[in-house]
C-alpha positions in Angstrom: 81.4 171.3 124.0 77.9 172.7 124.0 75.2 171.5 125.5 72.5 170.4 122.6 69.5 168.2 122.5 69.2 166.9 119.4 72.3 165.1 119.1 73.7 163.5 122.5 77.6 162.6 121.1 78.9 161.4 123.8 76.0 158.6 123.7 76.3 158.0 120.7 80.6 157.8 121.1 79.3 154.9 123.9 77.0 152.8 122.2 79.6 153.0 119.6 82.3 151.7 121.7 79.8 149.3 123.4 78.4 147.8 120.1 82.5 147.1 119.0 83.1 145.3 122.6 80.1 142.9 122.6 81.2 142.1 119.3 84.3 141.0 120.7 82.7 139.3 123.8 80.8 136.9 121.3 83.4 136.2 119.5 85.6 135.0 123.3 82.8 133.1 124.4 82.2 131.7 120.8 85.8 130.2 121.1 85.7 129.5 124.5 82.0 126.9 123.5 83.3 125.4 120.3 86.6 125.3 121.6 88.1 126.5 118.1 89.5 129.6 117.0 88.1 129.7 113.5 83.8 129.2 113.5 83.7 131.0 110.0 85.2 132.0 106.8 85.4 135.8 108.7 87.5 134.5 111.6 90.2 133.9 109.3 89.9 132.9 106.2 93.3 131.5 104.8 93.3 129.3 108.4 90.2 128.3 107.5 91.2 126.8 103.8 94.4 125.4 105.3 92.6 123.5 108.3 89.8 121.8 105.6 92.9 120.6 103.5 94.7 119.4 107.2 91.2 118.0 108.0 91.0 115.6 104.6 94.7 114.4 104.7 93.9 113.7 108.3 90.3 111.5 107.5 92.3 110.2 104.4 95.5 108.8 106.4 93.0 107.6 109.3 90.9 105.8 106.3 94.2 104.1 105.1 95.4 102.7 107.9 92.1 101.2 108.3 93.1 99.6 104.8 96.6 98.7 105.9 94.6 97.1 108.8 92.1 95.1 106.4 94.4 94.1 104.3 97.0 92.2 107.1 93.3 90.1 107.9 93.2 89.3 104.0 96.1 88.1 104.0 96.1 86.7 107.6 93.3 85.0 106.0 95.1 83.4 103.1 98.4 82.3 105.5 96.4 80.8 107.5 94.7 78.4 104.7 98.5 77.9 103.6 99.4 76.9 106.7 96.9 74.2 106.1 98.2 73.3 103.2 101.6 72.7 104.5 100.5 70.5 107.0 98.6 68.4 104.4 101.9 68.7 101.8 104.1 67.4 105.0 101.6 64.3 105.7 101.3 63.8 101.6 105.2 63.6 101.2 105.1 61.0 104.5 102.9 59.0 102.8 104.6 59.0 100.0 107.9 57.8 101.5 106.3 55.4 103.3 104.8 54.0 99.9 108.0 53.8 98.5 109.4 51.6 101.0 109.2 48.0 99.0 108.0 46.4 102.4 104.7 47.4 101.2 102.4 45.3 98.9 100.2 46.6 95.9 97.2 46.9 98.6 99.2 48.5 101.2 100.5 51.4 98.3 97.1 52.2 97.6 95.4 52.2 101.2 98.5 55.3 101.5 97.2 56.3 98.1 93.6 56.4 99.2 94.7 59.0 101.9 97.2 61.0 99.7 94.4 61.5 96.9 92.2 63.0 99.4 95.0 65.6 100.9 95.7 66.3 97.1 91.3 67.0 97.3 91.9 69.7 100.2 93.9 71.7 99.2 92.0 71.9 96.1 89.3 73.2 98.2 90.8 75.1 100.3 92.6 77.1 97.5 88.9 77.5 95.8 86.4 78.1 99.0 88.9 80.4 101.3 87.1 83.8 101.1 87.7 87.3 102.6 84.8 89.9 101.9 82.6 87.1 99.9 86.0 87.0 97.5 87.8 83.7 96.7 91.7 85.3 97.9 93.3 82.0 96.3 91.8 81.0 93.4 89.7 82.9 91.3 88.7 80.8 89.0 85.6 79.5 90.5 82.4 80.5 89.0 80.6 82.1 90.6 82.3 83.4 92.8 83.5 86.8 92.9 87.4 86.9 92.3 90.4 89.1 92.9 91.3 92.1 90.0 93.0 89.6 87.8 92.6 87.6 84.7 90.8 84.5 85.1 93.5 81.8 84.5 96.7 84.1 84.9 97.8 83.0 87.9 98.6 85.8 89.7 96.9 88.6 91.0 98.0 92.2 91.3 96.2 92.9 94.2 96.7 96.8 95.6 96.4 98.8 98.7 95.6 101.8 99.4 97.0 103.2 101.9 97.8 106.8 101.3 94.9 109.7 101.7 95.9 110.4 98.2 95.3 108.6 94.8 97.7 105.7 94.1 99.3 105.5 96.7 99.1 101.9 97.4 101.1 99.1 97.7 101.1 95.9 95.5 101.2 92.4 96.4 100.8 89.1 93.8 98.8 86.8 94.6 99.2 83.2 92.7 96.8 80.9 92.1 96.7 77.9 94.1 93.9 76.1 92.1 95.0 72.9 89.8 92.9 74.4 86.9 90.4 71.7 84.6 90.4 70.6 80.9 92.8 70.1 78.7 94.9 72.7 76.7 93.9 74.1 73.4 95.2 72.3 70.3 95.6 74.6 67.0 98.3 75.3 64.7 99.9 79.0 66.1 99.2 82.4 64.2 101.7 82.6 61.3 103.0 85.8 59.7 103.8 84.9 56.7 107.1 87.1 55.5 107.1 85.9 52.1 103.5 87.8 51.7 104.3 91.2 52.7 107.7 93.6 52.8 108.8 95.0 56.0 111.9 97.1 54.7 112.0 100.4 56.4 108.4 99.5 58.7 108.8 101.3 61.7 106.2 101.6 63.6 103.7 98.4 64.5 100.3 96.7 65.1 99.8 93.7 66.9 96.5 92.1 67.7 97.1 88.9 69.6 93.7 87.2 70.5 93.0 85.3 73.8 93.9 82.1 74.9 90.7 81.4 76.5 87.2 81.2 75.6 85.3 84.2 75.7 88.2 86.9 76.4 89.2 90.0 74.6 91.5 91.1 72.3 94.7 93.1 73.0 96.4 95.2 70.6 99.9 96.2 70.9 100.9 99.9 69.3 105.1 100.5 69.6 107.6 101.1 67.6 111.0 99.7 67.8 114.5 102.0 68.1 115.1 101.4 64.4 113.6 100.6 61.6 113.4 97.1 60.2 116.8 96.4 57.8 117.1 94.9 54.4 114.6 92.7 53.5 113.0 90.5 56.5 112.4 87.2 54.1 115.8 86.5 54.9 117.3 84.0 57.7 119.1 87.1 59.5 116.2 89.5 58.8 114.0 87.5 60.2 115.5 86.4 62.9 115.6 89.9 64.1 112.7 90.8 63.5 111.2 88.1 65.6 113.4 88.8 68.7 112.4 92.8 68.7 109.1 91.6 68.3 109.2 89.7 71.0 110.8 92.0 73.5 108.4 94.4 72.4 105.3 92.4 73.2 106.6 90.8 76.3 107.0 93.7 77.8 104.0 94.5 78.1 102.3 93.4 81.5 100.3 90.4 81.1 102.1 89.0 77.7 105.5 88.9 79.7 105.4 84.9 78.3 104.2 85.3 74.8 106.2 83.3 72.7 107.3 84.7 69.5 109.9 82.9 66.5 111.0 82.4 63.4 109.9 79.5 61.3 111.5 80.1 57.7 109.4 82.9 57.1 107.1 82.8 59.0 106.8 84.0 62.2 104.9 81.9 64.8 103.0 83.6 67.9 101.8 81.3 71.0 100.8 81.5 74.3 103.0 80.9 77.5 101.8 77.6 77.3 102.4 76.9 73.8 98.7 77.2 72.5 97.6 79.1 69.4 96.9 82.8 69.7 95.2 84.1 66.7 96.2 87.1 65.6 96.2 90.3 62.9 99.7 92.2 62.0 100.1 95.6 60.0 103.3 97.8 60.6 104.1 101.9 58.3 107.3 103.2 57.4 108.9 105.7 59.4 107.0 108.2 57.4 103.8 106.7 57.8 103.4 105.0 54.8 102.0 101.6 54.9 104.3 97.9 55.1 102.2 95.7 55.7 98.8 94.5 55.4 97.1 91.7 57.4 96.7 90.4 54.6 100.2 88.5 55.1 98.7 86.8 58.6 97.1 83.7 58.6 96.0 81.6 61.1 94.4 78.1 62.0 92.2 79.7 64.7 89.3 82.3 65.1 91.1 85.7 66.9 89.5 85.3 70.1 88.5 81.9 70.8 90.3 78.8 71.4 90.7 75.6 69.7 87.9 73.3 69.0 87.4 70.9 72.3 89.1 72.9 74.6 88.3 74.1 78.0 90.4 75.3 80.8 93.5 77.5 80.4 94.4 76.6 83.7 95.7 73.2 83.8 99.0 74.5 82.4 99.2 77.8 84.3 102.8 78.2 84.8 102.4 81.0 87.0 100.3 79.2 89.7 102.0 78.1 92.7 101.3 74.4 91.7 102.2 73.9 88.3 104.7 71.7 87.0 107.1 70.1 88.7 104.7 71.0 91.6 101.4 69.8 90.2 99.7 67.3 92.6 96.1 66.1 91.1 98.0 64.1 88.6 100.2 62.2 91.0 100.0 59.0 93.1 102.0 56.5 95.0 100.6 53.5 94.3 103.8 52.0 93.1 107.8 52.8 94.0 107.8 54.9 91.1 104.8 56.9 91.1 106.0 57.5 95.1 109.6 58.9 94.5 108.0 60.8 91.8 105.1 61.9 94.1 107.9 62.7 97.1 110.0 65.3 94.2 106.2 67.1 93.6 105.7 67.6 97.1 108.7 69.0 97.8 108.4 71.5 95.1 104.7 72.3 96.4 106.5 73.0 100.0 108.8 74.8 98.2 106.5 76.6 96.5 103.4 77.7 99.2 106.5 78.7 101.0 107.5 81.1 98.7 103.8 82.4 98.9 103.9 82.5 102.5 106.9 84.6 103.2 105.2 87.0 100.1 102.3 87.2 102.4 104.4 87.5 105.6 106.5 90.5 104.3 103.5 92.3 102.9 102.2 92.0 106.3 104.8 93.3 107.6 104.8 96.2 105.5 101.4 96.8 105.9 101.7 97.5 109.8 104.7 99.5 108.7 102.6 101.7 107.2 99.5 101.7 109.6 102.0 103.0 112.2 103.3 105.7 110.2 100.2 106.6 108.9 98.8 106.6 112.3 102.4 109.1 113.2 101.7 111.3 110.1 98.1 111.6 111.2 98.9 112.7 114.7 101.2 115.4 113.7 99.0 116.9 111.4 96.4 116.9 113.6 98.3 118.8 115.7 99.4 121.4 113.1 95.8 121.3 112.6 95.0 122.5 116.4 97.1 125.1 116.6 95.5 126.6 113.4 91.8 125.6 114.5 91.7 125.4 117.7 91.2 127.6 120.4 93.9 129.4 123.0 91.9 128.8 126.3 94.1 131.0 128.3 94.0 133.8 125.2 90.6 133.7 125.1 89.6 133.3 128.6 92.0 136.6 129.2 89.9 138.4 126.4 86.4 137.4 128.0 87.3 139.3 131.1 88.8 141.5 129.5 85.5 142.4 127.5 82.6 141.9 130.4 84.7 144.8 132.7 84.9 146.9 129.3 81.3 146.3 128.8 80.0 147.3 132.1 82.0 150.3 132.1 80.2 151.0 128.7 76.6 150.6 130.3 77.5 152.6 133.2 79.3 155.3 130.8 76.3 155.2 128.4 73.9 155.5 131.5 76.3 159.0 132.4 76.0 160.3 129.0 72.2 159.8 129.4 72.2 161.5 131.8 73.7 164.7 130.8 71.2 165.3 128.1 68.9 166.3 131.3 70.7 169.3 132.4 69.8 171.5 129.4 66.0 171.5 131.3 67.6 173.2 133.9 68.2 176.0 131.4 64.3 176.3 130.8 63.0 176.6 134.8 
């Protein structure tokens, strides 16, 4: 190669090699100092995207584990309260059995009834005041207290525990209402669909708006289509019965309205709630071709849609879905007579069965949540291991690369010096 003055090609080559090596050296040092193979998108764009998705999953899974543990804690709180209820029910049964014995005088039975009534009140107090994180978990009807999700007075609330990293990965549990309720059920005539005033032949598409049984509630509209149109004349006995059956099936297949009563009486279709109370309603229907089959004028109701009858208050008194409902109701029993004591024994037995059933439900869900948390932990660990394979530094490889680039850097520096020295040889030609 000829000697030149303006351009030191050997020096430029050495400098370029040094720059490339410096980048490799910086990368190796960055990987070792951060512990990550990918520190920016330029290191591995695809790997960065995959690792970020894994990070989102891992953090979601870890939170889901905490959610499951919170769910267990809430149910443990609820079960703790039901344990005390069980203990009191056992004592109440003991008192009822004692009162049923004719060795007791009326004064004796009255004295036994005092304790019986106090235990009844304490069960109600526990149901009203048992809270977790400020939420009433055994009764959602208390005024001024935040309750769990669900309608007041329905008895069962569907509680969803988020136990997954993604939307709608939940475990559902229906928590019953342990309160007795107060007030009296509504007294009113039921909503009636007058079949004699309308024509339902060929009707297939229906809209039924049912008003709530609770004061201040919101009406719900059902839009549904029967598999086949109503036959010749719905005013006949057979057709009216068939229509009532189809209407009842359609409504009761809707969550939250499983206990709506729809029956035929003569040429009318009567609509009542689970406690036999009136439900305000409007009704319309269209034929399969979309033309109107019935107008809302065919409906009559003795109560206004969306309100209770005059004088009615809390619907919880007849709450068929509550734990202490029906034959398990306790607050209207006493043990002041032998007959009453025998009745109380039966009701306490039914109440014990109902509470035991709810405790079994809580226990099974707690076990499920515990297993879910264990599984989520395993998935999180495995996902973390997979992310590590993509994202983390291989220290053996990185240290080897660091040593290699350091040696090359030293050599490049020496060669650059040699290349710069060679240009001085040109000066000898000028001597």
